[in-house]
C-alpha positions, 0 to 999 in steps of 0.5 A, spaced: 189 940 334 186 934 333 191 927 334 190 921 329 185 916 333 190 911 336 184 905 337 182 906 330 189 906 327 191 899 330 186 896 328 186 898 321 194 896 321 193 889 324 187 888 319 192 891 314 197 886 316 193 880 316 191 881 309 198 882 307 200 875 311 194 871 307 197 874 301 204 871 302 200 865 304 197 864 298 204 865 295 206 860 298 200 855 296 201 857 289 208 854 290 205 848 294 200 847 288 205 847 282 209 843 285 203 838 286 200 839 279 207 837 277 208 831 280 201 829 277 204 831 270 209 826 271 204 821 274 201 821 267 206 820 263 208 815 266 205 809 262 207 803 266 201 800 269 203 799 277 199 794 281 195 796 288 192 791 292 189 797 296 192 800 302 197 805 304 202 807 301 197 809 295 199 810 289 200 817 285 195 821 283 194 820 275 198 814 275 196 807 271 193 802 276 192 794 276 186 792 282 182 787 283 175 789 285 173 783 290 166 785 292 162 789 288 157 794 291 152 799 289 153 802 282 151 809 280 151 813 275 153 820 275 154 826 271 160 826 266 163 826 259 165 821 254 172 822 251 168 826 246 166 831 251 159 829 251 154 829 256 152 823 260 153 818 265 158 816 269 157 808 272 161 808 279 161 802 282 163 801 290 169 797 290 172 792 296 179 790 294 182 784 297 186 787 302 178 791 304 180 797 302 174 801 299 176 805 292 170 807 287 171 805 280 168 809 274 167 803 269 165 808 263 160 812 260 153 811 257 148 817 255 143 812 259 142 813 266 140 806 267 143 801 272 149 797 269 151 790 272 158 788 273 161 783 277 167 785 279 174 782 278 180 786 274 180 793 273 186 798 270 186 805 269 187 811 272 188 813 279 186 819 283 186 820 290 180 825 292 182 826 299 176 826 304 172 823 298 176 817 297 180 814 291 178 813 284 180 809 279 178 811 272 178 804 268 181 803 261 178 799 257 171 801 260 167 796 264 160 792 264 159 794 255 160 802 257 163 807 252 171 810 254 170 815 260 173 822 259 180 820 263 181 825 268 187 830 267 191 835 272 191 840 267 183 841 270 185 843 277 184 849 278 190 853 280 188 860 282 192 862 288 196 868 285 189 872 283 187 871 290 194 873 294 194 879 289 186 880 292 189 879 299 194 885 297 189 889 294 185 889 300 190 892 304 192 897 300 185 899 299 183 899 306 190 903 308 188 909 302 181 909 305 183 910 313 189 914 310 184 919 307 179 918 312 184 921 317 186 927 313 179 929 312 178 928 320 185 933 321 183 938 316 176 939 319 
């Protein structure tokens, strides 16, 4: 009489348990992401302008801030869209605030990648914390004679944790079914 192989069974069960745990972890991330998106939406709905001199704490992402660019570094064009959805160039300046904090300031949009000049000074706009990439301020009104840039919108952030959770649960189910069929065939054969 043939027996169920212990080591392969143990390996498959451990792998399935890990996949199920990853599925539950993605469900936890889903709730965290939904809470974060709700905070962003709340900050975006607040139309008051918050002064920010730099440093910590950072303003909430998607809130309106007023800051002063005391020193302008490199200004470079990057791919971007205007407020009408047309592709073109976002002109981004590296700025140092009076506190010494570095921030990138999206000055505005143009169809031409030609570098613009901007002396710095006060700006208002939407603040977005990009984590390790650093904070950004999307100016409104645009600076340096540029056109309005597309405003950042938290609804554009992906929230696909539910799909990932379903995938992990499906992977675990498929692994268990395939293994059960293989063991059944072995025991019958």
